[in-house]
N, C-alpha and C positions, 0 to 999 in steps of 0.2 A: 683105447682106440685113438689114434691121431686125427687130428684135423682133416688130413689129406687121406686118411683111410675112410672117414665119413663121407667125403665127395666121391671117392670111388664106389662107395656102397650105392649111392644114387645113380651115378652113371651105369654101373653094372645092371641095376634093376631096370633103368630104361633101355639099355642097349638090348636086353633080353625081349624088348617088344618087337614086333615084325613091321616096324616103321622107322624111317631116318630120324636119327636124334643128333641134335646140335648144342654144343656148349658156347653159351654166350651170345652168338649172334642169329639173327633170323635170316636164313637163306632166301635168295630168289628163285624159287621152285615150286613145282606144283604140290599142293597139300594132298595128302596128310603128313605131317611133321611135327616133331617135339622139340622144343627149345628150352634148357634149364640153365640156372647159374645159382651160384651161392652169392649171398648178399651181406650175411652176417653170421655171427657167431656169438656164443655167450659162454661164460664160465662160472661155476659154481664153487666157491672157496671153502674150505675146511681147514682148520688148524693152520691158517695163513700159507695154505697151499691150494692150487686148482684140484677139486676133488672130482669135478664133472665138466665135461665140454660139449657143447652142442653145435653143430653147423645147420645154418637155415638158409633158405632161398626161395626162389619161385622157380615155377615150371610152366610153361605156355604150350597148350596142344592146339593146333591149326587145322582145320578141316572144312571142307566144302559140303560135307554130309550131315544133315540133320540126323541127331541120334546115333553119331558115329560109335560103334564099339569100341574104338580106341580110347574113348574117354573111361570106361569101366576098366578097361584092359590096364591103362595106366595106374588108375588108384588100385587095383588088385595087386599090381606088382609091386607097387611102394608099399602096401600094407603087408605083403609077403615078405619083403626084404625087412620090415620092422622100421619103417620110414614113417613118421608121423606126417599128416597132409591135412590141408583144409581147403576147401574151395572157395576162392576170393571172387570169382566174377566168372560170368559168360557173357560175352559179348559178340555182336554180328558187326563186322568191318565192312561198311559200306564201300570204302575205297579199293578193297582188296576182294570184297566177296566171301571172305573167310569166317566161321564161326570160330571163335578164339575163347578157349577155357583157361582160366588161369589157376594155378594151385600154389599155395605156400607149403613149403616142407621143411622139417626139422629131423636132424639125426644125431 
């Protein structure tokens, strides 16, 4: 699987959700929405060749609703697609009034 194929796997898992999904930038619109981006990749070498590759990044869920089911739906969609994820933080943004969930992902 190529690096680009790995990114498309993340994109496809997220766009299957019933919410607007953005790549790279946070829109100026009403929540809820998801923003994701890739920020690194790793390779594992064997016999002087790349044996495995991982794409990694972050995913941000923005909502005005406490206990928004979108949070669980997003984690379920990533798991179903075989994408490893970790919860990095949950924050309340005073400036925007949004609850912000940050996930790290690898595929």
